[in-house]
MIDREN-463673 format. One record per residue (C-alpha): residue in three letters; z, y, x. Coordinates in pm, 1 decimal, m for minus. Last residue first. Layout:
// MIDREN-463673
REC   rest         pz         py         px
REC    ALA          Z          Y          X
...
END
This chain:
// MIDREN-463673
REC   rest         pz         py         px
REC    HIS     m856.2     2147.5     m455.2
REC    SER    m1127.7     2139.3     m646.5
REC    ALA    m1314.6     1867.4     m493.1
REC    GLU     m994.9     1623.8     m412.7
REC    THR     m895.5     1653.4     m778.2
REC    GLY     m968.1     1221.0     m841.9
REC    ASN     m635.7     1130.9     m946.2
REC    ALA     m540.0      938.5     m612.6
REC    LEU     m686.6     1210.6     m362.5
REC    HIS     m469.3     1484.2     m594.0
REC    SER     m172.4     1320.7     m546.5
REC    ARG       40.5     1355.6     m816.5
REC    ARG      158.9      975.8     m833.2
REC    TYR      225.8      895.7     m461.1
REC    GLY      378.2     1244.9     m417.8
REC    TYR      641.5     1210.5     m646.1
REC    SER      848.5      943.4     m703.6
REC    TYR      693.0      726.3     m477.7
REC    TYR      631.8      982.1     m194.9
REC    PHE     1017.5     1135.3     m272.5
REC    VAL     1153.9      809.6     m199.8
REC    MET      958.8      732.1      108.0
REC    GLY     1062.4     1080.0      206.3
REC    ILE     1431.5      968.9      178.2
REC    ALA     1356.0      697.5      351.6
REC    ALA     1187.1      832.8      668.3
REC    TRP     1508.8     1125.8      660.8
REC    GLY     1743.6      779.9      686.6
REC    PHE     1492.8      620.1      997.5
REC    PHE     1514.8      961.3     1179.2
REC    MET     1915.5     1033.0     1112.5
REC    ALA     2021.6      647.9     1224.5
REC    LEU     1770.0      675.3     1542.4
REC    THR     1987.1     1003.2     1635.4
REC    TYR     2283.7      854.9     1604.9
REC    MET     2202.9      538.6     1778.2
REC    SER     2090.0      777.0     2095.5
REC    LEU     1746.9      815.2     2213.0
REC    ASN     1601.8      538.9     2408.8
REC    PHE     1442.5      368.3     2142.4
REC    PHE     1225.3      676.8     2119.9
REC    LEU     1135.1      710.8     2501.4
REC    LEU     1025.8      381.2     2601.8
REC    LEU      893.6      409.1     2235.1
REC    THR      617.4      695.4     2344.2
REC    GLY      608.0      550.2     2689.3
REC    ALA      435.4      209.6     2533.7
REC    ILE      241.9      400.2     2342.6
REC    ALA      129.6      612.3     2551.2
REC    LEU       24.7      291.6     2741.5
REC    PRO     m162.7      163.1     2504.2
REC    CYS     m327.9      488.2     2440.5
REC    VAL     m479.9      577.9     2804.1
REC    VAL     m570.9      194.1     2908.5
REC    TRP     m818.3      127.5     2597.0
REC    VAL     m906.6      469.9     2596.9
REC    LEU     m970.6      517.8     2990.5
REC    PRO    m1070.6      850.3     2939.7
REC    THR     m982.2      986.7     2625.5
REC    ARG    m1346.7     1127.7     2479.2
REC    PHE    m1350.1     1537.6     2352.1
REC    PRO    m1636.3     1664.1     2157.1
REC    ARG    m1648.3     1351.1     1998.8
REC    PRO    m1955.6     1331.6     1738.8
REC    ARG    m1846.0      994.1     1541.3
REC    ASP    m2070.2      712.1     1640.3
REC    PRO    m1775.1      457.0     1695.2
REC    GLN    m1622.0      491.7     1383.2
REC    THR    m1413.6      164.8     1344.9
REC    LYS    m1378.6       45.0     1617.1
REC    ARG    m1329.2      404.1     1807.4
REC    LEU    m1155.7      520.8     1515.0
REC    ILE     m901.7      237.7     1484.2
REC    MET     m817.5      322.5     1869.4
REC    VAL     m790.9      732.9     1803.3
REC    GLY     m525.7      616.5     1495.1
REC    VAL     m323.3      460.5     1654.0
REC    ALA     m304.5      714.1     1977.6
REC    VAL     m175.4      989.8     1696.2
REC    MET       23.5      738.6     1516.3
REC    LEU      256.9      698.8     1881.7
REC    PHE      240.3     1124.1     1892.4
REC    ALA      371.5     1130.7     1576.1
REC    PHE      651.5      867.1     1595.3
REC    LEU      726.4     1088.4     1923.7
REC    THR      784.8     1417.1     1730.7
REC    GLY      965.5     1276.0     1507.4
REC    SER     1194.9     1150.2     1721.0
REC    ASN     1195.1     1450.4     1988.0
REC    SER     1316.3     1689.2     1663.0
REC    ILE     1616.2     1455.0     1596.7
REC    ASP     1673.6     1473.9     1998.3
REC    ALA     1647.2     1844.1     2019.5
REC    LEU     1889.6     1866.2     1701.5
REC    ILE     2148.8     1678.4     1880.3
REC    GLY     2110.6     1856.2     2236.9
REC    VAL     2131.0     2206.1     2069.3
REC    PRO     2444.6     2125.3     1925.3
REC    PHE     2469.6     2151.6     1501.9
REC    MET     2649.3     2344.1     1295.3
REC    ALA     2490.1     2707.5     1255.5
REC    ALA     2138.3     2632.1     1349.5
REC    PHE     2207.7     2353.2     1085.5
REC    LEU     2228.7     2624.1      846.8
REC    SER     1964.4     2901.4      932.2
REC    VAL     1693.3     2606.7      962.7
REC    ALA     1778.6     2505.5      579.9
REC    GLY     1696.1     2912.8      524.8
REC    GLY     1379.3     2944.4      709.2
REC    THR     1286.1     2630.2      530.0
REC    ILE     1380.4     2677.4      163.6
REC    LEU     1262.8     3107.3      248.6
REC    THR      895.0     3018.2      368.8
REC    ILE      858.9     2771.1      158.2
REC    VAL      914.6     3035.6     m177.8
REC    HIS      747.4     3331.2       24.2
REC    PRO      352.5     3169.6      109.9
REC    THR      298.4     3534.5      238.7
REC    HIS       93.1     3817.1       38.0
REC    PHE      354.2     4048.3      132.2
REC    THR      380.1     4233.0     m198.1
REC    PRO      245.4     3931.9     m468.9
REC    HIS      445.3     3676.6     m324.3
REC    VAL      215.6     3356.3     m278.7
REC    LYS      339.6     3018.2     m430.6
REC    SER      215.5     2727.7     m174.9
REC    LEU      566.3     2564.9     m268.3
REC    VAL      482.4     2603.2     m629.8
REC    ASN      248.8     2373.6     m621.9
REC    PRO      455.8     2071.0     m549.2
REC    LEU      434.6     1828.0     m263.0
REC    LEU      189.9     1517.6     m255.8
REC    GLY      m95.2     1708.7     m456.3
REC    ASP     m353.0     1739.4     m164.2
REC    ARG     m248.2     2149.4      m75.4
REC    SER       94.9     2022.6     m106.1
REC    MET       73.2     1865.4      200.6
REC    THR     m148.1     2148.2      338.5
REC    PHE      122.3     2435.0      300.6
REC    PHE      427.0     2211.5      391.2
REC    ILE      234.3     2152.3      709.1
REC    ARG      120.8     2535.0      767.1
REC    THR      540.6     2665.9      667.9
REC    GLN      588.7     2437.0      915.7
REC    GLY      411.5     2563.8     1206.6
REC    PHE      534.6     2886.5     1123.4
REC    LEU      875.9     2799.3     1165.0
REC    MET      809.3     2654.6     1502.6
REC    MET      616.6     2979.7     1570.3
REC    LEU      887.5     3239.4     1487.1
REC    ILE     1132.4     2978.2     1673.6
REC    VAL      930.0     3019.7     2018.4
REC    SER      896.7     3408.9     1933.9
REC    PRO     1253.3     3398.4     1906.2
REC    LEU     1299.5     3258.2     2253.3
REC    ALA     1165.3     3539.1     2479.8
REC    LEU     1371.9     3865.5     2435.3
REC    ALA     1683.8     3652.2     2475.3
REC    ALA     1528.8     3417.0     2747.7
REC    ALA     1455.2     3711.5     3006.5
REC    ILE     1787.4     3860.4     2895.3
REC    GLY     2004.6     3559.6     2971.0
REC    ILE     1784.7     3495.2     3309.0
REC    ALA     1855.2     3917.9     3393.8
REC    ASN     2193.1     3897.3     3301.1
REC    GLY     2271.3     3558.3     3588.9
REC    TRP     2046.6     3801.3     3838.7
REC    GLY     2314.1     4037.0     3787.0
REC    GLU     2643.0     3837.7     3806.2
REC    PHE     2430.8     3700.8     4152.1
REC    GLY     2812.4     3541.0     4268.7
REC    LEU     2622.0     3214.7     4330.0
REC    LEU     2821.3     3066.5     3958.6
REC    ARG     2672.9     3393.6     3832.1
REC    LEU     2360.4     3233.6     3936.0
REC    VAL     2424.0     2886.3     3829.5
REC    HIS     2541.6     3002.4     3514.2
REC    ALA     2223.5     3221.1     3421.0
REC    LEU     2013.4     2874.0     3431.3
REC    PRO     2253.7     2694.2     3218.3
REC    GLU     2308.4     2842.7     2937.5
REC    LYS     2535.2     2688.7     2698.3
REC    SER     2744.0     2537.8     2951.9
REC    CYS     2911.4     2216.1     2993.0
REC    VAL     2690.1     2015.0     3224.9
REC    LEU     2732.2     2314.2     3487.3
REC    GLU     3057.5     2258.0     3548.8
REC    GLU     3220.1     2578.0     3519.8
REC    SER     3525.4     2400.2     3258.9
REC    GLY     3758.3     2623.1     3030.2
REC    LYS     3742.2     2343.2     2762.1
REC    CYS     3492.5     2084.6     2829.5
REC    ALA     3662.9     1808.5     2796.3
REC    ALA     3670.3     1905.4     2437.2
REC    ALA     3331.6     1955.2     2361.3
REC    LEU     3276.5     1608.6     2536.4
REC    GLU     3548.4     1478.3     2301.1
REC    ALA     3341.7     1631.1     2014.3
REC    SER     2996.6     1491.7     2134.3
REC    GLY     2659.8     1670.7     2146.9
REC    PRO     2622.8     1534.0     2456.3
REC    MET     2797.5     1159.8     2481.4
REC    LEU     3063.3     1133.9     2749.9
REC    ALA     2925.0      967.1     3050.0
REC    MET     3124.1      609.6     3102.4
REC    GLY     3429.7      520.9     3300.0
REC    ASP     3632.7      394.4     2976.4
REC    PRO     3841.6      729.0     3026.7
REC    GLY     3532.0      915.5     2959.6
REC    MET     3331.2     1090.0     3230.5
REC    ILE     3150.9     1408.3     3275.5
REC    PRO     2857.4     1390.3     3431.4
REC    GLN     2735.8     1513.4     3798.8
REC    SER     2548.5     1844.4     3799.5
REC    GLY     2622.2     2011.6     4098.8
REC    VAL     2639.6     2416.7     4208.8
REC    SER     2340.4     2479.9     4451.8
REC    GLY     2156.5     2116.3     4462.4
REC    VAL     2128.4     2031.6     4073.7
REC    ALA     2030.4     2399.4     3980.6
REC    ALA     1786.7     2432.5     4291.4
REC    TYR     1643.5     2066.9     4225.7
REC    GLY     1611.5     2112.1     3889.3
REC    VAL     1436.4     2436.9     3840.8
REC    LEU     1209.5     2295.6     4134.8
REC    LEU     1136.6     2012.6     3916.4
REC    TYR     1101.0     2227.9     3581.2
REC    PHE      826.1     2440.8     3776.6
REC    ILE      618.6     2097.7     3935.5
REC    THR      658.7     2018.2     3554.5
REC    CYS      534.9     2304.4     3411.7
REC    VAL      258.2     2359.2     3661.9
REC    ALA       97.1     1941.6     3604.2
REC    LEU      168.2     1973.9     3208.3
REC    SER       m9.1     2272.3     3224.9
REC    GLY     m319.2     2131.9     3426.4
REC    ILE     m320.9     1824.7     3310.5
REC    LEU     m403.1     1970.1     2916.7
REC    GLY     m593.0     2221.2     3031.5
REC    ILE     m824.7     2066.9     3300.8
REC    PRO     m840.3     1775.4     3025.3
REC    ILE     m914.2     2060.0     2754.1
REC    ASN    m1195.4     2187.0     2991.3
REC    ARG    m1433.1     1897.9     3084.0
REC    ASN    m1479.6     1717.5     2789.2
REC    PRO    m1396.5     2050.3     2553.6
REC    ASN    m1775.1     2226.5     2751.7
REC    ARG    m1649.2     2567.3     2606.8
REC    THR    m1332.4     2540.2     2396.7
REC    GLU    m1276.3     2741.4     2061.3
REC    GLU    m1299.1     2448.4     1855.6
REC    ALA    m1097.7     2191.3     2138.6
REC    ALA     m800.5     2506.9     2095.7
REC    THR     m575.8     2229.9     1901.1
REC    SER     m537.2     2051.2     2180.3
REC    VAL     m426.4     2322.7     2418.8
REC    ALA     m154.6     2433.8     2121.2
REC    ASP      m68.4     2076.8     2124.9
REC    PHE      111.8     2123.2     2484.9
REC    GLY      377.4     2243.1     2267.3
REC    VAL      639.3     1979.0     2333.7
REC    TYR      680.1     1981.4     2716.0
REC    ALA     1124.0     2105.0     2719.3
REC    PHE     1187.6     1819.0     2432.7
REC    PHE     1115.9     1578.7     2614.4
REC    ILE     1445.5     1606.6     2831.3
REC    SER     1573.0     1456.8     2547.6
REC    ALA     1375.9     1095.7     2590.9
REC    ALA     1384.5     1161.3     2976.7
REC    ALA     1758.5     1211.2     2962.7
REC    GLY     1791.6      892.5     2743.9
REC    LEU     1564.0      737.4     3023.7
REC    VAL     1772.6      827.7     3335.6
REC    GLY     2096.2      755.6     3173.1
REC    ILE     2248.9      821.5     2812.0
REC    GLY     2072.9      795.3     2488.4
REC    GLY     2216.3      447.9     2419.5
REC    MET     1973.3      305.4     2177.9
REC    PRO     1800.2      125.6     2434.1
REC    SER     2001.6      130.1     2753.8
REC    GLY     2042.5      395.6     3102.3
REC    TRP     1849.0      436.3     3378.8
REC    GLY     2161.0      440.5     3589.7
REC    THR     2468.5      645.7     3450.4
REC    PRO     2513.2      777.9     3866.5
REC    MET     2221.4      809.6     3932.7
REC    PHE     2244.1     1059.3     4236.6
REC    PRO     2538.2      994.5     4300.6
REC    GLU     2584.4     1214.8     4546.1
REC    PHE     2282.6     1529.9     4537.9
REC    ASN     2581.3     1777.2     4525.2
REC    PRO     2632.2     1623.0     4891.8
REC    ASP     2261.1     1770.7     5030.0
REC    LYS     2370.7     2105.1     4968.4
REC    VAL     2107.0     2367.1     4793.6
REC    ALA     2187.6     2703.5     4827.0
REC    PRO     1889.4     2829.9     4900.7
REC    PHE     1691.7     2712.5     4650.3
REC    ALA     1913.9     2953.8     4408.3
REC    ILE     1751.9     3280.2     4435.5
REC    ILE     1425.6     3212.9     4491.3
REC    ILE     1432.4     2930.4     4191.4
REC    PHE     1549.6     3131.9     3943.1
REC    ALA     1358.0     3419.0     4067.7
REC    THR     1043.5     3181.9     3955.9
REC    LEU     1228.6     3082.7     3612.7
REC    ALA     1241.0     3404.6     3512.8
REC    ILE      898.8     3528.7     3613.3
REC    VAL      797.8     3279.3     3467.5
REC    LYS      941.2     3357.7     3087.2
REC    ILE      886.3     3708.9     3139.0
REC    ALA      508.9     3673.9     3206.7
REC    VAL      496.1     3416.0     2929.7
REC    LEU      662.2     3677.4     2662.7
REC    VAL      384.6     3951.4     2811.3
REC    ALA       79.0     3762.9     2738.4
REC    ASN      282.7     3652.4     2393.6
REC    VAL      307.5     4072.0     2317.5
REC    LYS     m114.3     4058.8     2411.9
REC    ALA     m225.1     3810.9     2218.9
REC    SER      m79.0     3895.0     1927.2
REC    LYS       91.9     3682.6     1651.6
REC    SER      101.1     3832.8     1300.7
REC    THR      369.1     3891.6     1135.6
REC    GLY      444.6     3878.0      734.1
REC    ILE      755.4     4017.6      500.0
REC    VAL      820.0     3641.6      435.1
REC    LEU      771.5     3565.6      788.2
REC    LEU      953.6     3831.2      931.7
REC    GLY     1238.4     3721.5      674.1
REC    THR     1283.5     3393.8      840.3
REC    VAL     1297.4     3526.1     1202.9
REC    ALA     1601.4     3680.4     1087.3
REC    LEU     1742.9     3458.0      941.0
REC    ALA     1700.8     3204.9     1231.4
REC    VAL     1827.2     3462.3     1473.6
REC    LEU     2136.8     3524.0     1225.3
REC    PHE     2243.2     3095.4     1199.5
REC    ALA     2247.0     3126.0     1611.7
REC    LEU     2439.9     3396.6     1622.8
REC    LEU     2688.3     3311.4     1403.5
REC    ASN     2763.3     2968.6     1529.9
REC    PHE     3002.4     2796.5     1282.4
REC    SER     3296.1     2681.8     1345.4
REC    GLY     3371.8     2578.2     1744.9
REC    GLY     3420.7     2304.8     1967.4
REC    ASP     3060.5     2155.5     1958.2
REC    TRP     3062.9     1942.8     1662.1
REC    PRO     3234.0     2208.5     1440.4
REC    GLY     2901.6     2469.6     1561.5
REC    THR     2933.2     2728.3     1876.5
REC    ARG     2957.0     3112.1     1917.3
REC    LEU     3202.4     3178.6     1592.6
REC    ALA     3516.9     3025.5     1642.8
REC    GLU     3505.7     3191.2     1980.7
REC    PRO     3535.1     3494.8     1881.0
REC    LEU     3229.3     3678.5     1937.2
REC    PRO     3307.6     3834.3     2304.4
REC    ILE     3209.5     4214.9     2388.7
REC    GLY     3303.9     4207.5     2799.2
REC    ALA     2954.3     4289.2     2868.9
REC    SER     2963.7     3933.4     3058.6
REC    ILE     3089.6     3796.7     2753.1
REC    LEU     2814.9     3971.8     2542.3
REC    LEU     2556.7     3835.0     2825.5
REC    GLY     2667.1     3497.6     2776.9
REC    ASN     2697.1     3487.0     2388.5
REC    MET     2357.1     3592.7     2456.0
REC    TYR     2197.3     3273.3     2638.1
REC    GLY     2443.5     3055.4     2384.2
REC    SER     2252.3     3227.0     2074.9
REC    TRP     1939.6     3124.0     2223.2
REC    GLY     1972.0     2801.1     2249.1
REC    VAL     2068.4     2756.1     1910.2
REC    SER     1761.0     2953.0     1737.8
REC    VAL     1552.8     2696.6     2006.9
REC    ALA     1729.5     2392.3     1887.1
REC    GLY     1747.6     2515.3     1511.7
REC    ALA     1314.4     2596.6     1529.3
REC    ALA     1271.3     2208.3     1683.2
REC    VAL     1437.5     2123.6     1354.0
REC    ALA     1191.5     2309.4     1121.5
REC    TYR      881.0     2203.3     1376.6
REC    GLU      956.1     1840.2     1465.7
REC    LEU     1193.4     1734.7     1213.4
REC    VAL      963.5     1831.3      991.2
REC    LEU      666.8     1668.1     1124.3
REC    ALA      867.9     1301.5     1048.1
REC    TRP      788.6     1434.9      707.1
REC    GLY      399.7     1514.2      794.1
REC    VAL      433.4     1156.4      972.3
REC    ILE      597.7      970.3      684.5
REC    TRP      330.5     1119.4      438.6
REC    ALA       15.2     1061.1      665.4
REC    LEU      137.4      657.4      675.7
REC    GLY      134.4      657.7      317.3
REC    GLU     m222.9      900.2      279.3
REC    GLY     m410.1      655.1      478.5
REC    LEU     m456.4      546.1      836.4
REC    VAL     m749.4      668.9      971.7
REC    GLY     m809.9     1037.0      804.5
REC    TYR     m448.5     1072.1      649.3
REC    THR     m316.1     1018.9     1056.7
REC    TYR     m523.1     1295.9     1152.1
REC    THR     m415.8     1538.8      917.1
REC    TYR      m87.7     1465.7      916.2
REC    ALA      m99.9     1526.1     1315.0
REC    SER     m138.7     1836.8     1284.4
REC    GLY     m222.8     2023.5      962.9
REC    SER     m475.1     2244.1      967.5
REC    VAL     m845.3     2152.7     1100.8
REC    PRO    m1043.9     2056.7     1425.4
REC    VAL    m1095.6     1700.3     1348.4
REC    MET    m1282.3     1540.6     1593.7
REC    SER    m1125.3     1794.2     1855.0
REC    ALA     m802.6     1743.7     1742.9
REC    LEU     m844.0     1349.7     1683.9
REC    GLU    m1015.0     1329.8     2130.8
REC    ALA     m695.6     1584.3     2189.0
REC    TYR     m437.5     1453.8     2083.1
REC    ALA     m485.4     1079.9     2299.9
REC    LEU     m546.6     1294.5     2603.8
REC    ALA     m168.5     1460.8     2499.0
REC    ALA       m2.9     1151.2     2444.4
REC    LEU      m73.7     1030.3     2791.0
REC    ALA       27.4     1373.9     2957.4
REC    CYS      338.2     1388.6     2722.5
REC    VAL      429.6     1016.1     2870.0
REC    VAL      384.9     1174.4     3228.6
REC    ALA      581.1     1524.0     3164.8
REC    ALA      877.3     1291.9     3011.8
REC    ILE      855.0     1029.9     3302.5
REC    VAL      833.9     1332.7     3546.4
REC    PHE     1090.5     1552.0     3379.0
REC    ALA     1367.7     1240.5     3376.3
REC    ILE     1292.6     1164.9     3757.6
REC    MET     1486.9     1515.4     3790.1
REC    MET     1751.9     1449.3     3572.9
REC    ALA     1793.1     1234.4     3827.5
REC    PRO     2101.1     1524.7     3955.5
REC    GLY     2304.2     1389.8     3680.0
REC    ALA     2116.5     1147.1     3428.8
REC    LYS     2290.9     1244.5     3077.2
REC    GLN     2558.9     1458.9     3147.6
REC    GLY     2258.2     1674.2     3399.4
REC    ALA     1989.3     1631.4     3144.1
REC    GLU     2218.9     1825.9     2855.6
REC    ALA     2296.1     2100.4     3173.1
REC    THR     1896.2     2141.8     3159.9
REC    LEU     1862.7     2131.9     2808.7
REC    VAL     1866.0     2511.6     2786.3
REC    PHE     1650.6     2712.6     2950.0
REC    ILE     1417.9     2420.3     3089.2
REC    GLY     1392.9     2256.7     2693.2
REC    THR     1439.2     2636.3     2513.7
REC    GLY     1072.3     2746.6     2624.4
REC    ILE      793.6     2648.1     2846.7
REC    ILE      524.6     2481.0     2690.9
REC    ALA      373.4     2733.4     2490.2
REC    GLY      296.3     2944.1     2797.2
REC    ILE      190.7     2688.9     3037.6
REC    GLY      m54.2     2549.2     2753.1
REC    LEU     m226.6     2903.6     2675.0
REC    LEU     m211.1     2936.8     3034.7
REC    THR     m428.4     2600.8     3092.6
REC    LEU     m613.4     2660.5     2816.4
REC    GLN     m754.2     3040.2     2964.5
REC    ILE     m767.3     2865.4     3317.5
REC    PRO     m990.7     2549.0     3183.6
REC    GLY    m1258.8     2791.1     2993.9
REC    LEU    m1198.0     2951.5     2644.9
REC    GLN    m1497.2     3095.2     2499.2
REC    ARG    m1674.3     2855.7     2208.3
REC    LYS    m1692.2     3066.2     1877.1
REC    LEU    m1527.0     2961.3     1547.9
REC    SER    m1721.8     2810.8     1325.9
REC    LYS    m1618.6     2864.1      959.6
REC    LYS    m1722.7     2663.4      650.3
REC    GLU    m1746.1     2351.2      879.7
REC    ALA    m1360.8     2354.1      817.4
REC    THR    m1333.5     2306.7      435.6
REC    ALA    m1549.7     2000.8      471.9
REC    LEU    m1436.4     1834.0      784.0
REC    ILE    m1124.3     1662.2      598.9
REC    GLN    m1371.3     1570.3      347.6
REC    ASP    m1607.7     1408.2      628.1
REC    LEU    m1316.2     1248.5      797.1
REC    SER    m1288.2     1007.8      455.5
REC    LYS     m922.0     1039.7      269.7
REC    VAL     m783.4      720.1      307.8
REC    ARG     m602.0      614.1      m37.9
REC    GLN     m491.9      248.9       86.6
REC    PHE     m284.7      203.9      405.2
REC    LEU       73.1      235.6      323.2
REC    MET       m6.8       16.4       m8.9
END
């Protein structure tokens, strides 16, 4: 039943063919586009999370996550070039595997976009709280973090998510020049961090190198557990693959942009990780049983009270520079994060409304979700619902838990994309492919294996949240979407 109601790719492309985009992007532009989309909360915030899970071996985790991303990206690019329309992995799955699985993917993408927006909001609040403390005007401790992280309500995370939601309701368009400035701010901040912290590296800070080992499935700890979390730091490369329609010679330039942006970011991340670990150390905090405490747990929050350890910091890069005596530069890193991260929240929330819009257009969600405001001409209903939910779980949950839940949805979507590429190679071998995944029968199986490896090295709590969310989604699908789908009712042509 899950594999029924496949919407043909010709149907999906019918709307896209009404407008064509000029092919003007080259490899350098694509690489810069990818770097801008990738660098964000992951490296600015999750360095501490990775340190608690893997210690100095977080650097291996950065490489593992980058390799899995590169494999998934090559598969993603083929479908993006074949079906250059909105809806991301949801649309691709609808055209290959059918409505039921497309619904599951679309439902999982809520975790990728909405929960990720919450994670970025929490990351932003960590840096803002650090700046307020440095300025001598700290918020009450209970309002700096959520209840799972030693506080009661993360006020700044709540407010920034609400503010971005308000902007989206009023209407805002992305400016290429503003985005370019924000990308430059992030790159300059990371470069300054490396230049300042690198000379302070000491060999003893790398011992022991792998204090938690490789980890175990569903354990969430160890190098693989850290890789499953730090995967969040690379998500965004799909901005390159979805630009296939605007790319000159996509067969050559798309892989250059994908691999190039991932390679540049991986080098940046390794240098940042090496400088952070080597300068101040990043040994995980162990529990009474000798095992590393789980990030985002009440036990770790209690153990971190008053601690200056890197793994306890909510603003790790700024914290490292302050520990090294560079208070001003630490504040500068905090300001850079505070300026750049809200635009990431905006892009995540915007992406979420696009997914919901596409699903509503297909009849799988109520039409009221695509209601447009009479004055602002924006989808205010779905924006307010999504933004309100994001604000609440940003106020309640730690960044690590939100990032891991987001990763579970992303990894599942990437898995389905890799499967879809192989199926289409068999079922529609002659369909035009502006970009073809190289060595597809090697790359796609490796992408599937890599995404499964990281997926099952998320914590048991995260996996329970994912499968619980999927179960809720299936109940909603069979009680609403299955009966009201435009494809099922023969109304697709009019929508």
